[in-house]
All heavy atoms as a GROMACS GRO file, in nm:
protein
  585
    1MET      N    1   7.742  -3.269  -0.881
    1MET     CA    2   7.699  -3.396  -0.924
    1MET      C    3   7.793  -3.506  -0.880
    1MET      O    4   7.910  -3.491  -0.881
    1MET     CB    5   7.687  -3.394  -1.080
    1MET     CG    6   7.596  -3.288  -1.136
    1MET     SD    7   7.428  -3.296  -1.073
    1MET     CE    8   7.355  -3.402  -1.190
    2ILE      N    9   7.732  -3.617  -0.841
    2ILE     CA   10   7.812  -3.732  -0.795
    2ILE      C   11   7.772  -3.858  -0.874
    2ILE      O   12   7.664  -3.869  -0.929
    2ILE     CB   13   7.790  -3.757  -0.646
    2ILE    CG1   14   7.645  -3.773  -0.612
    2ILE    CG2   15   7.852  -3.644  -0.561
    2ILE    CD1   16   7.618  -3.814  -0.471
    3LYS      N   17   7.868  -3.950  -0.882
    3LYS     CA   18   7.847  -4.079  -0.950
    3LYS      C   19   7.814  -4.177  -0.842
    3LYS      O   20   7.890  -4.201  -0.753
    3LYS     CB   21   7.966  -4.128  -1.029
    3LYS     CG   22   7.950  -4.256  -1.092
    3LYS     CD   23   8.074  -4.302  -1.167
    3LYS     CE   24   8.052  -4.440  -1.227
    3LYS     NZ   25   8.173  -4.488  -1.294
    4VAL      N   26   7.690  -4.234  -0.845
    4VAL     CA   27   7.646  -4.333  -0.748
    4VAL      C   28   7.625  -4.467  -0.815
    4VAL      O   29   7.550  -4.478  -0.914
    4VAL     CB   30   7.512  -4.286  -0.685
    4VAL    CG1   31   7.465  -4.388  -0.581
    4VAL    CG2   32   7.525  -4.146  -0.623
    5THR      N   33   7.695  -4.569  -0.766
    5THR     CA   34   7.670  -4.705  -0.806
    5THR      C   35   7.560  -4.756  -0.713
    5THR      O   36   7.581  -4.760  -0.593
    5THR     CB   37   7.795  -4.791  -0.795
    5THR    OG1   38   7.899  -4.733  -0.881
    5THR    CG2   39   7.766  -4.933  -0.844
    6ILE      N   40   7.446  -4.786  -0.771
    6ILE     CA   41   7.329  -4.819  -0.687
    6ILE      C   42   7.274  -4.952  -0.729
    6ILE      O   43   7.273  -4.985  -0.849
    6ILE     CB   44   7.225  -4.702  -0.704
    6ILE    CG1   45   7.108  -4.717  -0.608
    6ILE    CG2   46   7.176  -4.691  -0.845
    6ILE    CD1   47   7.022  -4.593  -0.604
    7GLY      N   48   7.230  -5.032  -0.628
    7GLY     CA   49   7.174  -5.158  -0.667
    7GLY      C   50   7.157  -5.257  -0.553
    7GLY      O   51   7.155  -5.219  -0.437
    8ASN      N   52   7.148  -5.381  -0.595
    8ASN     CA   53   7.134  -5.492  -0.496
    8ASN      C   54   7.221  -5.608  -0.535
    8ASN      O   55   7.311  -5.588  -0.619
    8ASN     CB   56   6.986  -5.534  -0.483
    8ASN     CG   57   6.923  -5.572  -0.615
    8ASN    OD1   58   6.984  -5.619  -0.703
    8ASN    ND2   59   6.792  -5.548  -0.620
    9ASN      N   60   7.190  -5.724  -0.489
    9ASN     CA   61   7.275  -5.847  -0.517
    9ASN      C   62   7.281  -5.880  -0.666
    9ASN      O   63   7.378  -5.936  -0.714
    9ASN     CB   64   7.225  -5.973  -0.445
    9ASN     CG   65   7.235  -5.953  -0.293
    9ASN    OD1   66   7.213  -5.848  -0.237
    9ASN    ND2   67   7.272  -6.062  -0.223
   10VAL      N   68   7.172  -5.853  -0.740
   10VAL     CA   69   7.167  -5.896  -0.876
   10VAL      C   70   7.165  -5.779  -0.983
   10VAL      O   71   7.185  -5.807  -1.102
   10VAL     CB   72   7.043  -5.986  -0.905
   10VAL    CG1   73   7.060  -6.117  -0.824
   10VAL    CG2   74   6.917  -5.915  -0.867
   11LYS      N   75   7.139  -5.661  -0.941
   11LYS     CA   76   7.125  -5.551  -1.035
   11LYS      C   77   7.202  -5.430  -0.983
   11LYS      O   78   7.182  -5.388  -0.870
   11LYS     CB   79   6.977  -5.516  -1.052
   11LYS     CG   80   6.945  -5.394  -1.132
   11LYS     CD   81   6.798  -5.355  -1.131
   11LYS     CE   82   6.776  -5.214  -1.185
   11LYS     NZ   83   6.642  -5.174  -1.167
   12ARG      N   84   7.288  -5.373  -1.069
   12ARG     CA   85   7.361  -5.250  -1.030
   12ARG      C   86   7.366  -5.161  -1.151
   12ARG      O   87   7.378  -5.203  -1.262
   12ARG     CB   88   7.499  -5.285  -0.982
   12ARG     CG   89   7.505  -5.355  -0.848
   12ARG     CD   90   7.639  -5.362  -0.793
   12ARG     NE   91   7.634  -5.442  -0.673
   12ARG     CZ   92   7.738  -5.476  -0.600
   12ARG    NH1   93   7.854  -5.438  -0.634
   12ARG    NH2   94   7.720  -5.544  -0.491
   13SER      N   95   7.363  -5.034  -1.120
   13SER     CA   96   7.380  -4.931  -1.230
   13SER      C   97   7.449  -4.811  -1.175
   13SER      O   98   7.456  -4.791  -1.056
   13SER     CB   99   7.242  -4.893  -1.284
   13SER     OG  100   7.164  -4.828  -1.186
   14SER      N  101   7.509  -4.733  -1.266
   14SER     CA  102   7.575  -4.610  -1.226
   14SER      C  103   7.480  -4.496  -1.267
   14SER      O  104   7.434  -4.488  -1.371
   14SER     CB  105   7.708  -4.600  -1.295
   14SER     OG  106   7.797  -4.693  -1.248
   15GLU      N  107   7.461  -4.409  -1.167
   15GLU     CA  108   7.373  -4.292  -1.184
   15GLU      C  109   7.451  -4.164  -1.154
   15GLU      O  110   7.528  -4.167  -1.060
   15GLU     CB  111   7.252  -4.300  -1.090
   15GLU     CG  112   7.177  -4.436  -1.094
   15GLU     CD  113   7.087  -4.452  -1.216
   15GLU    OE1  114   7.050  -4.346  -1.278
   15GLU    OE2  115   7.054  -4.562  -1.251
   16ILE      N  116   7.420  -4.059  -1.230
   16ILE     CA  117   7.478  -3.926  -1.193
   16ILE      C  118   7.366  -3.848  -1.124
   16ILE      O  119   7.261  -3.825  -1.185
   16ILE     CB  120   7.529  -3.856  -1.324
   16ILE    CG1  121   7.634  -3.935  -1.396
   16ILE    CG2  122   7.585  -3.717  -1.283
   16ILE    CD1  123   7.755  -3.969  -1.318
   17LEU      N  124   7.390  -3.814  -1.001
   17LEU     CA  125   7.286  -3.755  -0.919
   17LEU      C  126   7.339  -3.620  -0.855
   17LEU      O  127   7.457  -3.612  -0.830
   17LEU     CB  128   7.239  -3.847  -0.809
   17LEU     CG  129   7.180  -3.981  -0.849
   17LEU    CD1  130   7.164  -4.068  -0.729
   17LEU    CD2  131   7.053  -3.961  -0.924
   18ASP      N  132   7.240  -3.536  -0.826
   18ASP     CA  133   7.274  -3.416  -0.750
   18ASP      C  134   7.298  -3.458  -0.607
   18ASP      O  135   7.233  -3.547  -0.550
   18ASP     CB  136   7.155  -3.320  -0.756
   18ASP     CG  137   7.181  -3.189  -0.687
   18ASP    OD1  138   7.233  -3.101  -0.749
   18ASP    OD2  139   7.150  -3.182  -0.561
   19GLU      N  140   7.394  -3.393  -0.541
   19GLU     CA  141   7.428  -3.430  -0.404
   19GLU      C  142   7.321  -3.399  -0.306
   19GLU      O  143   7.319  -3.448  -0.191
   19GLU     CB  144   7.562  -3.362  -0.360
   19GLU     CG  145   7.560  -3.216  -0.364
   19GLU     CD  146   7.607  -3.152  -0.499
   19GLU    OE1  147   7.626  -3.230  -0.596
   19GLU    OE2  148   7.616  -3.031  -0.507
   20ASN      N  149   7.220  -3.325  -0.344
   20ASN     CA  150   7.105  -3.292  -0.258
   20ASN      C  151   6.991  -3.386  -0.272
   20ASN      O  152   6.884  -3.363  -0.222
   20ASN     CB  153   7.061  -3.147  -0.282
   20ASN     CG  154   7.164  -3.050  -0.234
   20ASN    OD1  155   7.219  -3.063  -0.122
   20ASN    ND2  156   7.200  -2.957  -0.319
   21THR      N  157   7.013  -3.496  -0.350
   21THR     CA  158   6.912  -3.606  -0.364
   21THR      C  159   6.912  -3.686  -0.239
   21THR      O  160   7.018  -3.719  -0.185
   21THR     CB  161   6.948  -3.691  -0.485
   21THR    OG1  162   6.958  -3.612  -0.603
   21THR    CG2  163   6.852  -3.804  -0.506
   22THR      N  164   6.791  -3.723  -0.191
   22THR     CA  165   6.789  -3.813  -0.069
   22THR      C  166   6.819  -3.955  -0.119
   22THR      O  167   6.800  -3.991  -0.235
   22THR     CB  168   6.655  -3.814   0.003
   22THR    OG1  169   6.557  -3.869  -0.087
   22THR    CG2  170   6.618  -3.673   0.047
   23LEU      N  171   6.867  -4.034  -0.024
   23LEU     CA  172   6.897  -4.179  -0.057
   23LEU      C  173   6.773  -4.247  -0.099
   23LEU      O  174   6.775  -4.331  -0.196
   23LEU     CB  175   6.959  -4.249   0.066
   23LEU     CG  176   7.085  -4.185   0.122
   23LEU    CD1  177   7.138  -4.278   0.232
   23LEU    CD2  178   7.192  -4.158   0.021
   24ARG      N  179   6.658  -4.219  -0.035
   24ARG     CA  180   6.531  -4.282  -0.073
   24ARG      C  181   6.491  -4.246  -0.219
   24ARG      O  182   6.453  -4.333  -0.296
   24ARG     CB  183   6.417  -4.237   0.019
   24ARG     CG  184   6.286  -4.314  -0.005
   24ARG     CD  185   6.173  -4.261   0.086
   24ARG     NE  186   6.208  -4.262   0.229
   24ARG     CZ  187   6.207  -4.366   0.307
   24ARG    NH1  188   6.169  -4.484   0.265
   24ARG    NH2  189   6.240  -4.356   0.435
   25GLU      N  190   6.508  -4.119  -0.256
   25GLU     CA  191   6.473  -4.078  -0.394
   25GLU      C  192   6.564  -4.154  -0.493
   25GLU      O  193   6.515  -4.197  -0.599
   25GLU     CB  194   6.501  -3.928  -0.410
   25GLU     CG  195   6.394  -3.840  -0.342
   25GLU     CD  196   6.436  -3.693  -0.346
   25GLU    OE1  197   6.560  -3.662  -0.351
   25GLU    OE2  198   6.348  -3.611  -0.335
   26ALA      N  199   6.691  -4.169  -0.460
   26ALA     CA  200   6.784  -4.240  -0.554
   26ALA      C  201   6.745  -4.379  -0.570
   26ALA      O  202   6.742  -4.437  -0.683
   26ALA     CB  203   6.927  -4.225  -0.498
   27LEU      N  204   6.712  -4.446  -0.462
   27LEU     CA  205   6.672  -4.588  -0.467
   27LEU      C  206   6.537  -4.607  -0.542
   27LEU      O  207   6.529  -4.695  -0.628
   27LEU     CB  208   6.658  -4.645  -0.327
   27LEU     CG  209   6.786  -4.662  -0.250
   27LEU    CD1  210   6.763  -4.677  -0.100
   27LEU    CD2  211   6.865  -4.782  -0.302
   28GLU      N  212   6.444  -4.524  -0.515
   28GLU     CA  213   6.313  -4.531  -0.586
   28GLU      C  214   6.328  -4.507  -0.732
   28GLU      O  215   6.271  -4.575  -0.812
   28GLU     CB  216   6.211  -4.440  -0.522
   28GLU     CG  217   6.169  -4.484  -0.383
   28GLU     CD  218   6.072  -4.386  -0.311
   28GLU    OE1  219   6.056  -4.270  -0.356
   28GLU    OE2  220   6.020  -4.429  -0.209
   29ASN      N  221   6.408  -4.408  -0.769
   29ASN     CA  222   6.424  -4.379  -0.911
   29ASN      C  223   6.494  -4.493  -0.985
   29ASN      O  224   6.477  -4.510  -1.106
   29ASN     CB  225   6.504  -4.247  -0.930
   29ASN     CG  226   6.416  -4.131  -0.890
   29ASN    OD1  227   6.297  -4.134  -0.887
   29ASN    ND2  228   6.485  -4.016  -0.858
   30ALA      N  229   6.581  -4.567  -0.914
   30ALA     CA  230   6.655  -4.678  -0.976
   30ALA      C  231   6.574  -4.806  -0.965
   30ALA      O  232   6.620  -4.908  -1.025
   30ALA     CB  233   6.790  -4.691  -0.904
   31GLY      N  234   6.458  -4.808  -0.903
   31GLY     CA  235   6.376  -4.925  -0.897
   31GLY      C  236   6.427  -5.029  -0.799
   31GLY      O  237   6.403  -5.151  -0.816
   32ILE      N  238   6.501  -4.987  -0.694
   32ILE     CA  239   6.559  -5.079  -0.596
   32ILE      C  240   6.465  -5.087  -0.477
   32ILE      O  241   6.430  -4.985  -0.415
   32ILE     CB  242   6.698  -5.032  -0.557
   32ILE    CG1  243   6.792  -5.024  -0.674
   32ILE    CG2  244   6.754  -5.126  -0.448
   32ILE    CD1  245   6.816  -5.158  -0.749
   33ASP      N  246   6.429  -5.208  -0.438
   33ASP     CA  247   6.344  -5.230  -0.318
   33ASP      C  248   6.431  -5.225  -0.197
   33ASP      O  249   6.514  -5.311  -0.175
   33ASP     CB  250   6.272  -5.364  -0.331
   33ASP     CG  251   6.180  -5.396  -0.212
   33ASP    OD1  252   6.167  -5.304  -0.122
   33ASP    OD2  253   6.120  -5.501  -0.208
   34TYR      N  254   6.414  -5.119  -0.115
   34TYR     CA  255   6.495  -5.098   0.002
   34TYR      C  256   6.428  -5.150   0.128
   34TYR      O  257   6.483  -5.135   0.238
   34TYR     CB  258   6.532  -4.949   0.017
   34TYR     CG  259   6.411  -4.862   0.017
   34TYR    CD1  260   6.334  -4.840   0.128
   34TYR    CD2  261   6.375  -4.797  -0.099
   34TYR    CE1  262   6.224  -4.756   0.124
   34TYR    CE2  263   6.267  -4.714  -0.111
   34TYR     CZ  264   6.192  -4.695   0.006
   34TYR     OH  265   6.082  -4.612  -0.005
   35THR      N  266   6.317  -5.221   0.112
   35THR     CA  267   6.247  -5.271   0.230
   35THR      C  268   6.288  -5.406   0.276
   35THR      O  269   6.252  -5.454   0.382
   35THR     CB  270   6.093  -5.280   0.203
   35THR    OG1  271   6.070  -5.374   0.100
   35THR    CG2  272   6.041  -5.141   0.158
   36ILE      N  273   6.377  -5.470   0.198
   36ILE     CA  274   6.435  -5.598   0.239
   36ILE      C  275   6.588  -5.586   0.235
   36ILE      O  276   6.638  -5.505   0.165
   36ILE     CB  277   6.385  -5.709   0.144
   36ILE    CG1  278   6.422  -5.679  -0.002
   36ILE    CG2  279   6.237  -5.737   0.158
   36ILE    CD1  280   6.394  -5.792  -0.101
   37GLY      N  281   6.649  -5.666   0.310
   37GLY     CA  282   6.798  -5.664   0.310
   37GLY      C  283   6.855  -5.550   0.397
   37GLY      O  284   6.782  -5.480   0.464
   38MET      N  285   6.985  -5.536   0.389
   38MET     CA  286   7.061  -5.433   0.469
   38MET      C  287   7.106  -5.329   0.370
   38MET      O  288   7.162  -5.356   0.266
   38MET     CB  289   7.181  -5.498   0.536
   38MET     CG  290   7.150  -5.610   0.632
   38MET     SD  291   7.147  -5.564   0.796
   38MET     CE  292   7.280  -5.464   0.825
   39MET      N  293   7.076  -5.201   0.405
   39MET     CA  294   7.119  -5.086   0.324
   39MET      C  295   7.258  -5.047   0.359
   39MET      O  296   7.290  -5.032   0.481
   39MET     CB  297   7.021  -4.971   0.338
   39MET     CG  298   6.888  -4.990   0.270
   39MET     SD  299   6.898  -5.024   0.097
   39MET     CE  300   7.008  -4.896   0.034
   40ASN      N  301   7.344  -5.028   0.258
   40ASN     CA  302   7.481  -4.988   0.288
   40ASN      C  303   7.517  -4.866   0.200
   40ASN      O  304   7.481  -4.859   0.082
   40ASN     CB  305   7.578  -5.099   0.255
   40ASN     CG  306   7.565  -5.214   0.348
   40ASN    OD1  307   7.608  -5.210   0.461
   40ASN    ND2  308   7.500  -5.322   0.304
   41LEU      N  309   7.589  -4.771   0.258
   41LEU     CA  310   7.645  -4.657   0.185
   41LEU      C  311   7.797  -4.667   0.201
   41LEU      O  312   7.846  -4.656   0.312
   41LEU     CB  313   7.589  -4.524   0.238
   41LEU     CG  314   7.647  -4.400   0.172
   41LEU    CD1  315   7.607  -4.399   0.019
   41LEU    CD2  316   7.591  -4.279   0.239
   42ASP      N  317   7.869  -4.695   0.090
   42ASP     CA  318   8.012  -4.713   0.091
   42ASP      C  319   8.058  -4.814   0.198
   42ASP      O  320   8.155  -4.796   0.263
   42ASP     CB  321   8.083  -4.580   0.110
   42ASP     CG  322   8.099  -4.504  -0.019
   42ASP    OD1  323   8.069  -4.559  -0.122
   42ASP    OD2  324   8.138  -4.388  -0.010
   43GLY      N  325   7.977  -4.921   0.214
   43GLY     CA  326   8.015  -5.030   0.310
   43GLY      C  327   7.966  -5.011   0.449
   43GLY      O  328   7.985  -5.105   0.526
   44SER      N  329   7.910  -4.895   0.481
   44SER     CA  330   7.862  -4.870   0.620
   44SER      C  331   7.710  -4.895   0.617
   44SER      O  332   7.638  -4.840   0.535
   44SER     CB  333   7.890  -4.727   0.661
   44SER     OG  334   8.033  -4.712   0.671
   45THR      N  335   7.663  -4.965   0.718
   45THR     CA  336   7.520  -4.995   0.731
   45THR      C  337   7.445  -4.871   0.770
   45THR      O  338   7.487  -4.794   0.854
   45THR     CB  339   7.497  -5.099   0.841
   45THR    OG1  340   7.573  -5.220   0.807
   45THR    CG2  341   7.353  -5.138   0.849
   46LEU      N  342   7.335  -4.843   0.700
   46LEU     CA  343   7.254  -4.726   0.725
   46LEU      C  344   7.162  -4.752   0.850
   46LEU      O  345   7.117  -4.865   0.873
   46LEU     CB  346   7.170  -4.693   0.601
   46LEU     CG  347   7.252  -4.647   0.483
   46LEU    CD1  348   7.163  -4.626   0.363
   46LEU    CD2  349   7.330  -4.520   0.511
   47GLU      N  350   7.132  -4.643   0.920
   47GLU     CA  351   7.048  -4.650   1.038
   47GLU      C  352   6.906  -4.603   1.003
   47GLU      O  353   6.884  -4.535   0.901
   47GLU     CB  354   7.110  -4.559   1.146
   47GLU     CG  355   7.243  -4.605   1.193
   47GLU     CD  356   7.245  -4.733   1.270
   47GLU    OE1  357   7.148  -4.762   1.338
   47GLU    OE2  358   7.344  -4.809   1.256
   48PRO      N  359   6.810  -4.628   1.092
   48PRO     CA  360   6.674  -4.578   1.069
   48PRO      C  361   6.680  -4.421   1.047
   48PRO      O  362   6.744  -4.351   1.123
   48PRO     CB  363   6.602  -4.613   1.198
   48PRO     CG  364   6.672  -4.730   1.248
   48PRO     CD  365   6.816  -4.707   1.213
   49GLY      N  366   6.606  -4.374   0.950
   49GLY     CA  367   6.599  -4.232   0.920
   49GLY      C  368   6.707  -4.187   0.818
   49GLY      O  369   6.690  -4.079   0.764
   50ASP      N  370   6.806  -4.271   0.791
   50ASP     CA  371   6.912  -4.226   0.700
   50ASP      C  372   6.864  -4.214   0.556
   50ASP      O  373   6.924  -4.137   0.480
   50ASP     CB  374   7.027  -4.324   0.704
   50ASP     CG  375   7.115  -4.306   0.831
   50ASP    OD1  376   7.101  -4.204   0.897
   50ASP    OD2  377   7.204  -4.392   0.856
   51LEU      N  378   6.760  -4.280   0.523
   51LEU     CA  379   6.715  -4.273   0.382
   51LEU      C  380   6.659  -4.135   0.346
   51LEU      O  381   6.651  -4.094   0.232
   51LEU     CB  382   6.604  -4.380   0.347
   51LEU     CG  383   6.655  -4.522   0.350
   51LEU    CD1  384   6.538  -4.619   0.318
   51LEU    CD2  385   6.768  -4.543   0.257
   52GLU      N  386   6.620  -4.059   0.449
   52GLU     CA  387   6.573  -3.921   0.427
   52GLU      C  388   6.688  -3.816   0.420
   52GLU      O  389   6.661  -3.702   0.387
   52GLU     CB  390   6.474  -3.883   0.541
   52GLU     CG  391   6.353  -3.975   0.549
   52GLU     CD  392   6.277  -3.992   0.418
   52GLU    OE1  393   6.267  -3.892   0.342
   52GLU    OE2  394   6.227  -4.099   0.392
   53ARG      N  395   6.805  -3.862   0.443
   53ARG     CA  396   6.924  -3.774   0.438
   53ARG      C  397   6.972  -3.771   0.295
   53ARG      O  398   6.952  -3.857   0.219
   53ARG     CB  399   7.030  -3.821   0.533
   53ARG     CG  400   6.989  -3.812   0.676
   53ARG     CD  401   7.089  -3.867   0.774
   53ARG     NE  402   7.212  -3.790   0.767
   53ARG     CZ  403   7.330  -3.833   0.828
   53ARG    NH1  404   7.334  -3.943   0.897
   53ARG    NH2  405   7.435  -3.752   0.819
   54THR      N  406   7.042  -3.660   0.263
   54THR     CA  407   7.099  -3.644   0.127
   54THR      C  408   7.241  -3.695   0.121
   54THR      O  409   7.306  -3.718   0.226
   54THR     CB  410   7.095  -3.496   0.081
   54THR    OG1  411   7.187  -3.425   0.165
   54THR    CG2  412   6.954  -3.439   0.087
   55PHE      N  413   7.293  -3.710   0.004
   55PHE     CA  414   7.433  -3.751  -0.013
   55PHE      C  415   7.525  -3.644   0.046
   55PHE      O  416   7.624  -3.678   0.111
   55PHE     CB  417   7.464  -3.776  -0.160
   55PHE     CG  418   7.397  -3.898  -0.216
   55PHE    CD1  419   7.280  -3.884  -0.290
   55PHE    CD2  420   7.452  -4.024  -0.198
   55PHE    CE1  421   7.217  -3.994  -0.346
   55PHE    CE2  422   7.388  -4.137  -0.249
   55PHE     CZ  423   7.272  -4.127  -0.319
   56ALA      N  424   7.480  -3.518   0.034
   56ALA     CA  425   7.564  -3.411   0.090
   56ALA      C  426   7.567  -3.420   0.244
   56ALA      O  427   7.668  -3.395   0.304
   56ALA     CB  428   7.502  -3.274   0.048
   57ASP      N  429   7.457  -3.464   0.302
   57ASP     CA  430   7.452  -3.483   0.449
   57ASP      C  431   7.557  -3.584   0.494
   57ASP      O  432   7.607  -3.574   0.607
   57ASP     CB  433   7.313  -3.531   0.497
   57ASP     CG  434   7.203  -3.426   0.483
   57ASP    OD1  435   7.236  -3.306   0.472
   57ASP    OD2  436   7.088  -3.469   0.474
   58PHE      N  437   7.591  -3.681   0.408
   58PHE     CA  438   7.691  -3.781   0.442
   58PHE      C  439   7.830  -3.738   0.400
   58PHE      O  440   7.925  -3.812   0.423
   58PHE     CB  441   7.659  -3.914   0.376
   58PHE     CG  442   7.540  -3.987   0.443
   58PHE    CD1  443   7.416  -3.983   0.388
   58PHE    CD2  444   7.555  -4.060   0.560
   58PHE    CE1  445   7.306  -4.048   0.448
   58PHE    CE2  446   7.455  -4.125   0.623
   58PHE     CZ  447   7.330  -4.120   0.563
   59GLY      N  448   7.841  -3.623   0.341
   59GLY     CA  449   7.975  -3.578   0.297
   59GLY      C  450   8.024  -3.636   0.165
   59GLY      O  451   8.140  -3.628   0.132
   60ILE      N  452   7.931  -3.694   0.088
   60ILE     CA  453   7.960  -3.755  -0.042
   60ILE      C  454   7.976  -3.638  -0.142
   60ILE      O  455   7.880  -3.564  -0.158
   60ILE     CB  456   7.853  -3.851  -0.087
   60ILE    CG1  457   7.828  -3.958   0.020
   60ILE    CG2  458   7.891  -3.911  -0.222
   60ILE    CD1  459   7.944  -4.051   0.051
   61THR      N  460   8.089  -3.629  -0.208
   61THR     CA  461   8.114  -3.518  -0.303
   61THR      C  462   8.150  -3.567  -0.441
   61THR      O  463   8.133  -3.489  -0.539
   61THR     CB  464   8.223  -3.429  -0.251
   61THR    OG1  465   8.342  -3.503  -0.237
   61THR    CG2  466   8.184  -3.359  -0.126
   62GLU      N  467   8.197  -3.692  -0.459
   62GLU     CA  468   8.239  -3.737  -0.590
   62GLU      C  469   8.170  -3.865  -0.636
   62GLU      O  470   8.107  -3.871  -0.742
   62GLU     CB  471   8.390  -3.754  -0.596
   62GLU     CG  472   8.466  -3.625  -0.583
   62GLU     CD  473   8.619  -3.651  -0.588
   62GLU    OE1  474   8.661  -3.751  -0.652
   62GLU    OE2  475   8.688  -3.571  -0.529
   63LYS      N  476   8.183  -3.971  -0.559
   63LYS     CA  477   8.130  -4.100  -0.593
   63LYS      C  478   8.104  -4.185  -0.473
   63LYS      O  479   8.167  -4.164  -0.364
   63LYS     CB  480   8.220  -4.175  -0.694
   63LYS     CG  481   8.357  -4.207  -0.643
   63LYS     CD  482   8.441  -4.279  -0.745
   63LYS     CE  483   8.578  -4.300  -0.685
   63LYS     NZ  484   8.662  -4.372  -0.784
   64CYS      N  485   8.013  -4.283  -0.485
   64CYS     CA  486   7.983  -4.373  -0.374
   64CYS      C  487   7.906  -4.496  -0.424
   64CYS      O  488   7.868  -4.500  -0.539
   64CYS     CB  489   7.902  -4.301  -0.264
   64CYS     SG  490   7.734  -4.261  -0.317
   65TYR      N  491   7.890  -4.590  -0.332
   65TYR     CA  492   7.811  -4.708  -0.356
   65TYR      C  493   7.694  -4.706  -0.257
   65TYR      O  494   7.712  -4.687  -0.140
   65TYR     CB  495   7.892  -4.838  -0.331
   65TYR     CG  496   7.994  -4.870  -0.435
   65TYR    CD1  497   8.120  -4.810  -0.431
   65TYR    CD2  498   7.961  -4.955  -0.538
   65TYR    CE1  499   8.215  -4.839  -0.531
   65TYR    CE2  500   8.058  -4.982  -0.635
   65TYR     CZ  501   8.180  -4.929  -0.631
   65TYR     OH  502   8.268  -4.954  -0.730
   66LEU      N  503   7.571  -4.725  -0.311
   66LEU     CA  504   7.452  -4.732  -0.235
   66LEU      C  505   7.388  -4.870  -0.267
   66LEU      O  506   7.331  -4.882  -0.373
   66LEU     CB  507   7.353  -4.620  -0.266
   66LEU     CG  508   7.224  -4.617  -0.192
   66LEU    CD1  509   7.240  -4.606  -0.039
   66LEU    CD2  510   7.138  -4.502  -0.239
   67LEU      N  511   7.402  -4.964  -0.178
   67LEU     CA  512   7.364  -5.102  -0.209
   67LEU      C  513   7.266  -5.159  -0.106
   67LEU      O  514   7.277  -5.132   0.016
   67LEU     CB  515   7.486  -5.191  -0.219
   67LEU     CG  516   7.586  -5.147  -0.320
   67LEU    CD1  517   7.715  -5.237  -0.303
   67LEU    CD2  518   7.536  -5.154  -0.459
   68ASN      N  519   7.174  -5.240  -0.154
   68ASN     CA  520   7.085  -5.319  -0.067
   68ASN      C  521   7.130  -5.460  -0.074
   68ASN      O  522   7.118  -5.524  -0.181
   68ASN     CB  523   6.942  -5.301  -0.113
   68ASN     CG  524   6.847  -5.377  -0.023
   68ASN    OD1  525   6.831  -5.499  -0.037
   68ASN    ND2  526   6.783  -5.308   0.065
   69VAL      N  527   7.189  -5.516   0.029
   69VAL     CA  528   7.241  -5.650   0.029
   69VAL      C  529   7.141  -5.743   0.096
   69VAL      O  530   7.110  -5.722   0.213
   69VAL     CB  531   7.377  -5.654   0.108
   69VAL    CG1  532   7.432  -5.794   0.109
   69VAL    CG2  533   7.472  -5.556   0.044
   70ILE      N  534   7.093  -5.837   0.021
   70ILE     CA  535   6.998  -5.935   0.072
   70ILE      C  536   7.071  -6.060   0.111
   70ILE      O  537   7.140  -6.119   0.029
   70ILE     CB  538   6.892  -5.968  -0.037
   70ILE    CG1  539   6.821  -5.841  -0.085
   70ILE    CG2  540   6.793  -6.072   0.011
   70ILE    CD1  541   6.740  -5.853  -0.204
   71LYS      N  542   7.061  -6.093   0.232
   71LYS     CA  543   7.132  -6.214   0.287
   71LYS      C  544   7.033  -6.332   0.280
   71LYS      O  545   6.927  -6.329   0.338
   71LYS     CB  546   7.176  -6.188   0.426
   71LYS     CG  547   7.259  -6.298   0.482
   71LYS     CD  548   7.315  -6.262   0.627
   71LYS     CE  549   7.400  -6.374   0.681
   71LYS     NZ  550   7.447  -6.343   0.809
   72ALA      N  551   7.080  -6.436   0.206
   72ALA     CA  552   6.994  -6.557   0.195
   72ALA      C  553   6.983  -6.630   0.324
   72ALA      O  554   7.075  -6.619   0.412
   72ALA     CB  555   7.054  -6.644   0.089
   73ASP      N  556   6.882  -6.706   0.344
   73ASP     CA  557   6.857  -6.779   0.467
   73ASP      C  558   6.970  -6.880   0.502
   73ASP      O  559   7.000  -6.901   0.616
   73ASP     CB  560   6.728  -6.856   0.462
   73ASP     CG  561   6.606  -6.769   0.468
   73ASP    OD1  562   6.617  -6.657   0.519
   73ASP    OD2  563   6.496  -6.813   0.420
   74ASN      N  564   7.037  -6.933   0.401
   74ASN     CA  565   7.141  -7.031   0.422
   74ASN      C  566   7.278  -6.966   0.429
   74ASN      O  567   7.375  -7.039   0.448
   74ASN     CB  568   7.137  -7.140   0.318
   74ASN     CG  569   7.163  -7.084   0.180
   74ASN    OD1  570   7.162  -6.966   0.159
   74ASN    ND2  571   7.183  -7.176   0.081
   75ALA      N  572   7.289  -6.836   0.420
   75ALA     CA  573   7.417  -6.771   0.428
   75ALA      C  574   7.464  -6.766   0.573
   75ALA      O  575   7.387  -6.758   0.667
   75ALA     CB  576   7.411  -6.627   0.378
   76LYS      N  577   7.595  -6.772   0.591
   76LYS     CA  578   7.649  -6.771   0.729
   76LYS      C  579   7.717  -6.640   0.759
   76LYS      O  580   7.766  -6.572   0.681
   76LYS     CB  581   7.750  -6.881   0.747
   76LYS     CG  582   7.680  -7.015   0.739
   76LYS     CD  583   7.773  -7.127   0.762
   76LYS     CE  584   7.705  -7.259   0.748
   76LYS     NZ  585   7.784  -7.372   0.778
   0.00000   0.00000   0.00000
């Protein structure tokens, strides 16, 4: 089991998840819209197809941050 801080710019929560959970399952269960913004896992930008990978696939064994960062139009 791992502790995942999951969320976006305005909403974050801590979830205890099995390491074999896919990133997509974690986001959907937390109610996070991953179709907008940039997806990050521990500060690294995720690539196409990464949402189907599990936390174990990324080597996450204890805790991590899974965040969807929405950049506003006026941000630099």
